[in-house]
Residue frames as qw, qx, qy, qz and C-alpha x, y, z in Angstrom:
[[0.285, -0.923, -0.245, 0.081, -0.37, -1.93, 1.92],
 [0.048, -0.957, 0.277, 0.077, 2.78, 0.19, 3.13],
 [0.854, 0.349, -0.237, 0.303, 6.31, -0.52, 1.94],
 [0.722, -0.331, -0.166, 0.584, 9.66, 0.85, 3.13],
 [0.093, 0.974, -0.042, 0.203, 11.39, 4.13, 3.80],
 [0.659, 0.282, -0.424, 0.553, 15.09, 4.57, 4.33],
 [0.548, -0.676, -0.358, 0.338, 15.98, 5.38, 7.92],
 [0.147, 0.863, -0.137, 0.463, 16.93, 8.97, 8.54],
 [0.756, -0.141, -0.491, 0.409, 19.70, 7.89, 10.86],
 [0.230, 0.205, -0.301, 0.902, 20.72, 11.31, 12.13],
 [0.468, -0.397, -0.092, -0.784, 17.13, 12.22, 12.88],
 [0.833, -0.311, -0.442, -0.118, 16.53, 8.89, 14.63],
 [0.618, 0.001, -0.471, 0.629, 19.62, 9.44, 16.73],
 [0.058, 0.217, -0.208, 0.952, 18.57, 12.93, 17.76],
 [0.448, -0.500, -0.527, -0.521, 14.93, 12.19, 18.46],
 [0.584, -0.498, -0.575, 0.282, 15.25, 11.54, 22.21],
 [0.367, -0.372, -0.207, 0.827, 16.76, 15.01, 22.75],
 [0.055, 0.347, 0.421, 0.836, 14.60, 16.94, 20.31],
 [0.163, 0.345, 0.498, -0.779, 12.18, 19.51, 21.67],
 [0.227, 0.465, 0.797, 0.312, 8.89, 19.02, 19.87],
 [0.124, 0.029, -0.079, -0.989, 7.27, 22.06, 18.29],
 [0.564, 0.284, 0.439, -0.639, 3.50, 22.42, 18.10],
 [0.651, 0.466, -0.370, -0.471, 3.70, 21.42, 14.43],
 [0.254, 0.308, -0.916, 0.050, 5.72, 18.31, 15.30],
 [0.284, 0.069, 0.800, -0.524, 3.16, 17.37, 17.92],
 [0.641, 0.396, 0.125, -0.646, 0.29, 17.87, 15.47],
 [0.555, 0.445, -0.631, -0.309, 1.98, 15.69, 12.87],
 [0.105, 0.192, -0.947, 0.234, 2.70, 12.97, 15.38],
 [0.435, 0.190, 0.621, -0.624, -0.86, 13.03, 16.76],
 [0.669, 0.435, -0.149, -0.584, -2.29, 12.86, 13.24],
 [0.422, 0.378, -0.814, -0.132, -0.07, 9.90, 12.32],
 [0.093, -0.045, 0.911, -0.400, -1.07, 8.00, 15.47],
 [0.561, 0.310, 0.362, -0.677, -4.75, 8.71, 14.81],
 [0.643, 0.452, -0.400, -0.471, -4.51, 7.49, 11.22],
 [0.279, 0.289, -0.915, 0.044, -2.71, 4.31, 12.25],
 [0.284, 0.097, 0.797, -0.525, -5.39, 3.55, 14.82],
 [0.650, 0.420, 0.085, -0.627, -8.09, 4.11, 12.20],
 [0.511, 0.445, -0.682, -0.276, -6.13, 1.80, 9.90],
 [0.010, 0.145, -0.951, 0.271, -5.98, -0.85, 12.60],
 [0.510, 0.261, 0.529, -0.626, -9.75, -0.58, 13.07],
 [0.665, 0.474, -0.254, -0.518, -10.21, -1.10, 9.32],
 [0.258, 0.346, -0.902, -0.032, -7.98, -4.18, 9.45],
 [0.279, 0.069, 0.848, -0.446, -10.40, -5.67, 11.98],
 [0.630, 0.445, 0.181, -0.610, -13.30, -4.94, 9.62],
 [0.508, 0.509, -0.604, -0.344, -11.46, -6.58, 6.73],
 [0.016, 0.222, -0.961, 0.163, -10.78, -9.69, 8.78],
 [0.372, 0.245, 0.750, -0.489, -14.48, -10.09, 9.58],
 [0.488, 0.435, -0.120, -0.747, -15.94, -9.20, 6.17],
 [0.790, 0.173, 0.582, -0.087, -17.70, -11.98, 4.19],
 [0.120, 0.517, -0.618, -0.580, -16.27, -13.10, 0.84],
 [0.817, 0.293, 0.478, -0.138, -17.92, -15.14, -1.91],
 [0.235, -0.454, 0.608, 0.607, -15.12, -15.67, -4.40],
 [0.679, 0.547, 0.103, -0.479, -16.48, -15.46, -7.96],
 [0.795, -0.018, 0.528, 0.299, -13.55, -17.22, -9.67],
 [0.470, 0.878, 0.009, -0.095, -13.02, -14.50, -12.27],
 [0.854, 0.103, 0.086, 0.502, -9.78, -15.01, -14.18],
 [0.338, -0.679, 0.106, 0.643, -6.91, -12.59, -14.63],
 [0.606, 0.734, 0.192, 0.240, -5.83, -10.37, -17.51],
 [0.617, -0.065, 0.012, 0.784, -2.55, -8.65, -18.33],
 [0.010, -0.865, -0.222, 0.450, -2.69, -4.91, -17.73],
 [0.145, -0.509, 0.470, 0.706, 0.04, -4.09, -20.31],
 [0.160, 0.151, 0.853, 0.474, -1.65, -6.25, -22.95],
 [0.085, 0.730, 0.668, -0.116, -5.10, -4.86, -22.18],
 [0.050, -0.802, -0.011, 0.595, -3.81, -1.28, -22.42],
 [0.166, -0.321, 0.647, 0.671, -1.96, -1.99, -25.67],
 [0.166, 0.377, 0.865, 0.286, -5.01, -3.64, -27.25],
 [0.029, 0.837, 0.509, -0.197, -7.09, -0.59, -26.28],
 [0.443, 0.615, 0.109, 0.643, -4.53, 1.83, -27.72],
 [0.409, -0.903, -0.076, -0.106, -3.93, 3.39, -24.31],
 [0.426, 0.571, -0.479, 0.512, -0.59, 4.88, -23.31],
 [0.751, -0.639, -0.008, -0.167, 0.35, 3.51, -19.89],
 [0.241, 0.652, -0.652, 0.302, 3.53, 3.11, -17.87],
 [0.918, -0.323, -0.222, -0.061, 4.69, 0.25, -15.63],
 [0.384, -0.804, 0.451, -0.048, 7.28, 0.19, -12.87],
 [0.760, 0.425, -0.489, 0.050, 10.44, -1.80, -13.62],
 [0.114, -0.566, 0.688, -0.440, 11.67, -2.27, -10.05],
 [0.467, -0.082, -0.879, 0.059, 11.56, -5.49, -8.05],
 [0.571, -0.644, -0.211, -0.463, 9.08, -5.94, -5.24],
 [0.642, -0.648, 0.391, -0.122, 11.28, -7.92, -2.84],
 [0.660, -0.282, 0.634, 0.289, 14.57, -9.61, -3.56],
 [0.078, -0.201, 0.699, 0.682, 14.49, -10.82, -7.16],
 [0.291, 0.495, 0.812, -0.106, 10.70, -11.10, -7.44],
 [0.051, 0.160, 0.420, 0.892, 9.28, -9.31, -10.48],
 [0.390, 0.249, 0.348, -0.816, 6.08, -7.34, -10.18],
 [0.216, 0.291, 0.903, 0.231, 3.04, -9.03, -11.72],
 [0.225, 0.212, -0.043, -0.950, 0.96, -6.64, -13.80],
 [0.304, -0.274, -0.828, -0.384, -2.17, -8.76, -13.85],
 [0.296, 0.046, 0.559, -0.774, -5.54, -8.35, -12.16],
 [0.472, 0.393, 0.759, -0.217, -9.12, -9.59, -12.58],
 [0.359, 0.306, 0.631, 0.615, -10.25, -9.44, -16.22],
 [0.013, 0.845, 0.485, 0.224, -13.12, -6.99, -15.81],
 [0.374, -0.850, -0.039, 0.370, -11.00, -4.73, -13.62],
 [0.513, -0.199, 0.434, 0.714, -8.17, -4.70, -16.16],
 [0.237, 0.567, 0.570, 0.546, -10.61, -3.42, -18.78],
 [0.212, -0.928, -0.307, 0.017, -11.78, -0.72, -16.39],
 [0.512, -0.617, 0.171, 0.573, -8.18, 0.32, -15.70],
 [0.436, 0.151, 0.523, 0.716, -7.55, 0.63, -19.45],
 [0.038, 0.793, 0.491, 0.359, -10.59, 2.89, -19.76],
 [0.391, -0.872, -0.095, 0.280, -9.34, 5.03, -16.88],
 [0.556, -0.296, 0.364, 0.686, -5.97, 5.19, -18.65],
 [0.309, 0.500, 0.545, 0.598, -7.73, 6.38, -21.82],
 [0.160, -0.921, -0.336, -0.115, -9.51, 9.14, -19.91],
 [0.512, -0.705, 0.115, 0.476, -6.21, 10.20, -18.38],
 [0.516, 0.065, 0.475, 0.710, -4.59, 10.28, -21.82],
 [0.125, 0.738, 0.494, 0.443, -7.39, 12.56, -23.02],
 [0.349, -0.923, -0.140, 0.085, -6.65, 14.83, -20.07],
 [0.350, 0.815, -0.384, 0.258, -2.97, 14.92, -20.95],
 [0.501, -0.588, 0.588, -0.238, -1.90, 12.41, -18.31],
 [0.650, 0.248, -0.712, -0.096, -0.35, 8.94, -18.34],
 [0.818, -0.472, 0.139, -0.299, -1.31, 6.35, -15.75],
 [0.339, 0.494, -0.783, 0.169, 1.63, 4.45, -14.29],
 [0.897, -0.335, -0.200, -0.210, 0.97, 1.10, -12.62],
 [0.062, -0.689, 0.653, -0.307, 3.34, 0.64, -9.72],
 [0.198, -0.158, 0.930, -0.268, 1.87, -2.60, -8.42],
 [0.661, -0.048, -0.429, -0.614, -0.68, -5.23, -9.42],
 [0.921, -0.267, -0.202, -0.199, -1.28, -8.78, -8.22],
 [0.039, -0.612, 0.743, -0.269, 0.94, -10.23, -5.51],
 [0.754, -0.079, -0.649, -0.057, 1.28, -13.93, -4.79],
 [0.727, -0.680, -0.063, -0.068, 1.35, -15.06, -1.19],
 [0.826, -0.060, -0.023, 0.560, 5.07, -15.73, -1.67],
 [0.311, 0.537, 0.045, 0.783, 5.62, -12.13, -2.79],
 [0.399, -0.770, -0.081, -0.491, 3.61, -10.70, 0.07],
 [0.858, -0.485, -0.084, 0.147, 5.31, -12.88, 2.63],
 [0.708, 0.120, -0.014, 0.695, 8.75, -11.84, 1.35],
 [0.060, 0.682, 0.077, 0.725, 7.71, -8.19, 1.42],
 [0.634, -0.735, -0.111, -0.214, 6.67, -8.50, 5.06],
 [0.857, -0.370, 0.027, 0.359, 10.10, -9.91, 5.93],
 [0.544, 0.619, -0.011, 0.567, 12.03, -7.31, 3.95],
 [0.531, -0.306, -0.370, 0.698, 14.44, -5.61, 6.40],
 [0.083, 0.171, 0.095, 0.977, 13.72, -2.13, 5.04],
 [0.436, -0.551, -0.518, -0.487, 10.05, -2.64, 5.86],
 [0.652, -0.594, -0.424, 0.204, 10.68, -3.17, 9.55],
 [0.441, -0.087, -0.109, 0.887, 13.31, -0.43, 9.61],
 [0.111, -0.380, -0.279, -0.875, 10.65, 1.97, 8.31],
 [0.584, -0.594, -0.492, -0.253, 8.06, 0.74, 10.79],
 [0.656, -0.413, -0.357, 0.521, 10.49, 1.04, 13.69],
 [0.274, 0.122, 0.020, 0.954, 11.52, 4.55, 12.61],
 [0.308, -0.499, -0.323, -0.743, 7.92, 5.73, 12.58],
 [0.692, -0.560, -0.456, -0.003, 7.20, 4.07, 15.93],
 [0.577, -0.179, -0.255, 0.755, 10.31, 5.67, 17.42],
 [0.036, 0.260, 0.130, 0.956, 9.14, 9.07, 16.17],
 [0.509, -0.529, -0.433, -0.524, 5.57, 8.49, 17.34],
 [0.752, -0.482, -0.411, 0.184, 6.84, 7.34, 20.74],
 [0.211, -0.972, 0.078, -0.060, 8.70, 10.60, 21.35],
 [0.287, 0.732, -0.598, 0.159, 12.13, 9.14, 20.66],
 [0.547, -0.381, 0.690, -0.282, 11.77, 6.29, 23.13],
 [0.149, 0.170, -0.931, -0.286, 12.35, 2.76, 21.85],
 [0.687, -0.112, -0.075, -0.714, 8.81, 1.43, 21.29],
 [0.595, -0.165, 0.751, -0.234, 7.57, -1.86, 22.78],
 [0.108, -0.048, 0.898, 0.424, 7.22, -4.82, 20.43],
 [0.231, 0.558, 0.775, -0.186, 3.43, -4.70, 20.82],
 [0.199, 0.783, 0.070, -0.585, 3.31, -1.18, 19.40],
 [0.022, 0.461, -0.678, -0.572, 5.52, -2.13, 16.45],
 [0.172, 0.176, 0.955, 0.163, 3.37, -5.20, 15.71],
 [0.248, 0.686, 0.567, -0.382, 0.18, -3.10, 15.83],
 [0.209, 0.751, -0.201, -0.593, 1.57, -0.62, 13.34],
 [0.138, -0.303, 0.840, 0.428, 3.08, -3.36, 11.17],
 [0.334, 0.372, 0.866, 0.008, -0.29, -5.01, 10.47],
 [0.307, 0.838, 0.262, -0.368, -1.52, -1.70, 9.05],
 [0.051, 0.781, -0.415, -0.463, 1.62, -0.84, 7.10],
 [0.299, 0.365, -0.812, -0.344, 2.11, -4.24, 5.44],
 [0.849, -0.096, -0.013, -0.520, -0.51, -6.98, 5.13],
 [0.041, -0.395, 0.912, -0.101, 0.68, -10.17, 6.80],
 [0.473, 0.227, 0.800, -0.292, -2.71, -11.92, 6.45],
 [0.163, 0.175, 0.732, 0.638, -4.13, -12.75, 2.98],
 [0.007, 0.709, 0.705, -0.029, -7.65, -11.68, 3.98],
 [0.104, -0.870, -0.184, 0.446, -6.59, -8.06, 4.44],
 [0.267, -0.463, 0.465, 0.706, -4.34, -7.69, 1.37],
 [0.641, 0.614, 0.258, -0.382, -6.29, -6.71, -1.75],
 [0.256, 0.653, -0.624, -0.345, -3.23, -7.13, -3.99],
 [0.181, -0.165, 0.970, -0.006, -3.45, -10.86, -3.20],
 [0.519, 0.463, 0.631, -0.343, -7.06, -10.77, -4.48],
 [0.364, 0.193, 0.600, 0.686, -6.05, -9.37, -7.86],
 [0.010, 0.820, 0.557, 0.132, -8.38, -6.45, -7.18],
 [0.270, -0.904, -0.035, 0.331, -5.96, -3.61, -6.40],
 [0.664, 0.482, 0.015, 0.572, -3.39, -1.42, -8.07],
 [0.382, -0.699, -0.053, 0.602, -0.90, 1.13, -6.78],
 [0.528, 0.687, 0.328, 0.378, -0.50, 4.05, -9.16],
 [0.243, -0.499, 0.048, 0.831, 1.36, 7.21, -10.07],
 [0.471, 0.784, 0.402, 0.037, 0.34, 9.68, -12.78],
 [0.447, -0.296, 0.269, 0.800, 2.57, 11.62, -15.18],
 [0.347, 0.717, 0.004, -0.604, 2.06, 14.46, -17.61],
 [0.837, 0.375, 0.382, 0.118, 1.82, 13.14, -21.15],
 [0.412, 0.895, -0.124, 0.120, 4.01, 15.95, -22.52],
 [0.800, 0.165, -0.335, 0.469, 6.98, 14.60, -20.57],
 [0.015, -0.727, 0.215, -0.651, 7.05, 17.45, -18.03],
 [0.072, 0.273, -0.792, 0.541, 7.07, 15.08, -15.06],
 [0.190, -0.326, -0.909, 0.174, 4.80, 13.64, -12.44],
 [0.361, -0.651, -0.293, -0.600, 1.37, 14.97, -11.57],
 [0.230, 0.286, -0.667, 0.648, 2.48, 15.94, -8.10],
 [0.630, -0.537, -0.485, -0.281, 0.56, 14.59, -5.13],
 [0.487, -0.822, 0.202, -0.216, 2.77, 15.95, -2.37],
 [0.426, -0.523, 0.730, 0.110, 5.19, 13.04, -2.62],
 [0.531, 0.330, -0.684, -0.376, 6.14, 10.34, -5.05],
 [0.964, -0.169, -0.065, -0.194, 5.26, 6.67, -4.57],
 [0.569, -0.566, -0.597, 0.008, 6.21, 5.46, -1.94],
 [0.000, 0.535, -0.330, 0.778, 6.01, 7.88, 0.97],
 [0.609, -0.424, -0.659, 0.124, 5.63, 6.68, 4.52],
 [0.187, 0.014, -0.361, 0.914, 4.79, 9.62, 6.77],
 [0.166, 0.533, 0.572, -0.601, 1.99, 11.80, 8.03],
 [0.284, 0.464, -0.287, -0.788, 1.72, 12.98, 4.41],
 [0.020, -0.056, 0.952, 0.301, 0.72, 9.51, 3.20],
 [0.271, 0.495, 0.773, -0.290, -3.03, 9.43, 4.01],
 [0.318, 0.554, 0.579, 0.507, -5.14, 10.64, 1.10],
 [0.078, -0.885, -0.260, -0.377, -6.46, 13.76, 2.82],
 [0.640, -0.271, -0.280, 0.663, -3.39, 14.60, 4.85],
 [0.032, -0.980, -0.192, 0.050, -3.49, 18.20, 6.09],
 [0.486, -0.674, 0.313, 0.460, 0.29, 18.36, 5.73],
 [0.517, 0.181, 0.550, 0.630, 0.44, 18.70, 1.95],
 [0.030, 0.211, -0.128, -0.969, -0.08, 21.77, -0.22],
 [0.557, 0.429, 0.394, -0.592, -3.64, 22.55, -1.40],
 [0.550, 0.556, -0.406, -0.473, -2.67, 22.07, -5.05],
 [0.139, 0.282, -0.949, -0.016, -1.23, 18.65, -4.25],
 [0.361, 0.220, 0.785, -0.453, -4.46, 17.65, -2.54],
 [0.579, 0.531, 0.005, -0.618, -6.35, 18.85, -5.60],
 [0.410, 0.445, -0.737, -0.302, -4.28, 16.51, -7.77],
 [0.087, -0.056, 0.966, -0.238, -4.90, 13.60, -5.40],
 [0.448, 0.376, 0.588, -0.559, -8.62, 14.23, -5.41],
 [0.536, 0.544, -0.272, -0.585, -8.79, 14.73, -9.19],
 [0.287, 0.306, -0.895, -0.151, -7.07, 11.37, -9.76],
 [0.181, 0.104, 0.891, -0.404, -9.28, 9.76, -7.13],
 [0.546, 0.427, 0.233, -0.682, -12.42, 11.11, -8.80],
 [0.539, 0.447, -0.560, -0.443, -11.38, 9.47, -12.09],
 [0.171, 0.162, -0.966, 0.103, -10.68, 6.17, -10.34],
 [0.246, 0.212, 0.771, -0.548, -13.83, 6.17, -8.23],
 [0.558, 0.367, -0.113, -0.736, -15.99, 7.04, -11.24],
 [0.648, 0.243, -0.672, -0.264, -15.14, 3.48, -12.32],
 [0.866, -0.401, -0.185, -0.235, -15.68, 2.00, -8.86],
 [0.717, 0.139, -0.444, 0.519, -12.06, 1.89, -7.72],
 [0.459, -0.870, -0.143, -0.104, -12.11, 3.09, -4.13],
 [0.320, 0.664, -0.485, 0.471, -9.13, 4.76, -2.54],
 [0.716, -0.329, -0.512, 0.342, -7.53, 3.24, 0.53],
 [0.185, -0.962, -0.136, -0.148, -7.73, 6.16, 2.99],
 [0.606, -0.723, 0.221, 0.246, -4.24, 5.66, 4.42],
 [0.533, -0.183, 0.533, 0.631, -2.27, 5.51, 1.13],
 [0.335, 0.668, 0.015, -0.665, -2.72, 8.09, -1.60],
 [0.200, 0.445, -0.718, -0.497, -1.61, 5.65, -4.31],
 [0.096, 0.029, 0.995, -0.021, -3.76, 2.56, -3.63],
 [0.591, 0.123, -0.053, -0.795, -7.12, 1.78, -5.31],
 [0.092, -0.008, 0.996, 0.014, -9.22, -1.37, -5.23],
 [0.589, 0.054, -0.159, -0.791, -12.58, -2.65, -6.44],
 [0.799, -0.010, -0.472, -0.372, -14.89, -5.58, -5.78],
 [0.557, 0.049, -0.738, 0.378, -13.17, -6.74, -2.60],
 [0.455, -0.610, -0.585, 0.281, -13.83, -6.39, 1.12],
 [0.307, -0.312, -0.112, 0.892, -12.09, -3.02, 1.35],
 [0.090, -0.166, -0.421, -0.887, -14.19, -1.54, -1.45],
 [0.417, -0.541, -0.678, -0.271, -17.42, -2.84, 0.09],
 [0.452, -0.530, -0.458, 0.553, -16.49, -1.41, 3.48],
 [0.202, -0.213, 0.057, 0.954, -15.67, 1.98, 1.99],
 [0.264, -0.180, -0.464, -0.826, -18.99, 2.10, 0.11],
 [0.453, -0.066, 0.552, -0.697, -21.05, 0.82, 3.06],
 [0.746, 0.139, -0.452, -0.469, -22.03, -2.27, 1.11],
 [0.572, -0.410, 0.634, -0.320, -22.63, -5.16, 3.56],
 [0.940, 0.264, -0.026, -0.216, -23.04, -7.79, 0.82],
 [0.806, -0.279, 0.393, 0.344, -20.30, -10.42, 0.50],
 [0.140, 0.765, -0.392, -0.492, -17.56, -9.20, -1.82],
 [0.878, 0.438, -0.082, -0.173, -16.69, -10.93, -5.13],
 [0.645, 0.543, -0.450, 0.292, -12.93, -11.08, -4.79],
 [0.709, -0.675, 0.202, -0.011, -10.86, -12.66, -2.05],
 [0.150, -0.692, 0.678, 0.197, -7.24, -13.78, -1.84],
 [0.938, 0.292, 0.083, -0.166, -6.41, -16.39, -4.47],
 [0.526, -0.335, 0.636, 0.455, -3.70, -18.56, -5.92],
 [0.591, 0.697, -0.055, -0.403, -3.32, -17.85, -9.65],
 [0.743, -0.049, 0.569, 0.350, -1.95, -20.32, -12.20],
 [0.145, 0.654, -0.296, -0.681, -0.43, -18.30, -15.09],
 [0.097, -0.136, 0.890, 0.425, -0.38, -21.39, -17.33],
 [0.004, 0.438, 0.883, 0.168, -4.12, -22.07, -17.13],
 [0.144, -0.321, -0.024, -0.936, -5.35, -18.68, -15.88],
 [0.598, -0.505, -0.602, -0.160, -7.28, -20.50, -13.18],
 [0.116, -0.530, 0.435, -0.718, -7.76, -18.95, -9.75],
 [0.642, -0.306, -0.699, 0.068, -8.18, -20.95, -6.56],
 [0.398, -0.829, 0.019, -0.394, -9.29, -19.36, -3.29],
 [0.166, 0.476, -0.724, 0.471, -6.66, -19.39, -0.56],
 [0.570, -0.269, -0.776, -0.008, -7.56, -22.27, 1.74],
 [0.470, -0.658, -0.457, 0.370, -7.10, -20.36, 4.98],
 [0.278, 0.728, 0.096, 0.619, -7.12, -16.62, 4.27],
 [0.456, -0.857, 0.042, -0.235, -6.81, -15.87, 7.99],
 [0.897, -0.234, 0.014, 0.374, -3.51, -17.75, 8.36],
 [0.126, -0.910, 0.237, 0.317, -0.63, -15.29, 8.81],
 [0.744, 0.611, -0.249, 0.104, 1.97, -15.37, 6.06],
 [0.403, 0.397, -0.621, 0.542, 4.60, -14.98, 8.74],
 [0.622, -0.557, -0.549, 0.044, 3.64, -16.37, 12.18],
 [0.337, -0.932, -0.006, -0.134, 4.00, -14.19, 15.27],
 [0.749, -0.483, 0.215, 0.400, 7.44, -15.59, 16.21],
 [0.605, 0.325, 0.316, 0.654, 8.73, -14.53, 12.78],
 [0.019, 0.875, 0.194, 0.443, 7.26, -11.04, 13.17],
 [0.580, -0.809, 0.061, 0.075, 8.78, -10.75, 16.63],
 [0.780, -0.156, 0.264, 0.546, 12.13, -11.85, 15.21],
 [0.420, 0.576, 0.282, 0.642, 11.96, -9.19, 12.48],
 [0.251, -0.930, -0.099, -0.250, 11.08, -6.51, 15.02],
 [0.723, -0.609, 0.162, 0.283, 14.03, -7.57, 17.18],
 [0.704, 0.140, 0.302, 0.628, 16.35, -7.52, 14.16],
 [0.186, 0.797, 0.225, 0.529, 15.17, -4.02, 13.22],
 [0.473, -0.880, 0.014, -0.045, 15.82, -2.82, 16.78],
 [0.781, -0.347, 0.251, 0.454, 19.33, -4.30, 16.64],
 [0.551, 0.457, 0.295, 0.634, 20.05, -2.66, 13.28],
 [0.072, -0.914, -0.134, -0.376, 18.93, 0.68, 14.65],
 [0.650, -0.737, 0.109, 0.149, 21.07, 0.28, 17.79],
 [0.765, -0.058, 0.286, 0.574, 24.14, -0.58, 15.70],
 [0.361, 0.669, 0.267, 0.593, 23.60, 2.42, 13.44],
 [0.283, -0.931, -0.044, -0.226, 23.23, 4.81, 16.36],
 [0.752, -0.549, 0.193, 0.310, 26.34, 3.39, 18.02],
 [0.698, 0.217, 0.303, 0.611, 28.33, 3.71, 14.79],
 [0.176, 0.777, 0.199, 0.571, 27.35, 7.35, 14.53],
 [0.311, 0.211, -0.470, 0.799, 28.65, 8.06, 18.00]]
């Protein structure tokens, strides 16, 4: 789900004394509404039935190359020194290659920012300091500049970064995060912001982006959804298929095919996670990370006078 955003320290420092304009209030109200809708969806994901099909994984770069499709892949680390894993379920990898071909024909190049995440990767991402700094910054802003209670931060955190395997479609090998670029080298197909953006502009249909940027988002989404990859409403870059999130978004009550799994790269075997409801980081760890983020923010504000 959501990643990190560098703290705007000066803005964070000034927030308590800022007089909110009507536009500021509208943005803040929209963000809070979207986060509550996201929290409601998390509850649906937790309850949704899964019948893991055991489908193996395939390499997205190799599948694209074999199909003669031009595609790009992020070279950054996900957390610490952990490399991104550009694998997903075999049938989905073939579909992604076909989407990439259609984008090439349109003069675009699909860039894969994120594929499968192991539980280790997801757990490390949850604990990444920048993640909680970003969450705390948004909660501070949403809370009118007042330091938010831990309960509020925890509620937003479960939406912004999946701490439970059952709600994280990257851990099911059924999701990708994407960007799109012009094939002629003229830059990104602009969607209002680059990957990653954590703000009121992040939801797919945010009213705070330009009409032409929304058109690009919806054009890309139409190409993805034509192949069954549903967009996650609260992130304009995330698409998934065959999992609980996709079934919920298409009003399909049948058990989904893909759930969180352990993947063995040597044998290409997948094994369902034994307890997909078990938090990757227990509540005391989350509370500790929230407290650490609050301390970092306090130190930064003090250092800035």
